[in-house]
C-alpha positions in Angstrom: 0.0 0.0 0.0 1.5 3.4 -1.0 1.2 6.6 0.9 -1.1 7.9 -1.8 -3.5 5.0 -1.3 -3.3 5.1 2.5 -5.5 7.9 3.9 -3.6 7.9 7.2 -0.2 8.2 5.5 -1.5 11.0 3.3 -2.9 12.8 6.3 0.5 12.4 8.2 2.3 13.7 5.1 0.0 16.8 5.0 0.6 17.4 8.7 4.4 17.1 8.3 4.3 19.6 5.4 2.1 22.0 7.4 4.5 21.7 10.4 7.6 22.4 8.2 5.9 25.5 6.7 4.9 26.7 10.1 8.4 26.2 11.4 9.8 28.2 8.5 7.4 31.0 9.1 8.2 31.1 12.8 12.0 31.1 12.0 11.6 34.0 9.5 9.5 36.0 12.0 12.0 35.4 14.9 14.9 36.4 12.7 13.2 39.6 11.7 12.5 40.5 15.4 16.1 39.7 16.4 17.5 41.6 13.4 15.4 44.6 14.3 16.8 44.7 17.8 20.3 44.7 16.3 19.5 47.6 14.0 18.3 49.5 17.0 21.6 48.7 18.7 23.5 49.9 15.6 21.7 53.2 15.8 22.6 53.4 19.5 26.2 52.9 18.7 26.2 55.7 16.2 27.0 53.5 13.2 27.4 54.9 9.7 24.0 56.2 8.6 24.2 54.3 5.3 24.8 51.0 7.2 21.9 51.6 9.4 19.6 52.4 6.5 20.7 49.3 4.6 20.3 47.1 7.7 16.8 48.6 8.4 15.7 47.9 4.8 16.9 44.3 5.1 14.9 43.9 8.3 11.9 45.4 6.7 12.2 42.8 3.9 12.3 40.0 6.5 9.3 41.6 8.4 7.3 41.7 5.1 8.1 38.1 4.5 6.8 37.2 7.9 3.7 39.4 7.4 3.0 37.6 4.1 3.2 34.2 5.7 0.8 35.3 8.5 -1.5 36.9 5.9 -1.6 33.6 4.0 -2.5 31.8 7.3 0.8 29.9 7.7 1.7 31.5 11.0 -1.2 31.2 13.4 -1.8 33.4 16.4 -0.8 30.7 18.9 2.5 30.1 17.2 3.2 33.9 17.2 2.8 33.9 21.0 5.6 31.3 21.3 8.1 33.8 19.8 
């Protein structure tokens, strides 16, 4: 019996895929939060303005990726609270 003909195996596969996607979404969101804190630290250390701007843009790109995942329903509210 193959996974495609076994309903339980097919369900487990879907759950594994969903867990992997949720893990990815959580990782991206967590990195965006930590990176944002580092940019704040750079600003506090009076880093070169161009470096701060570039870093802030990179963080904004990460944050947008996390927002897109949440918007698409991949990062549920209970998972966000774990961060």
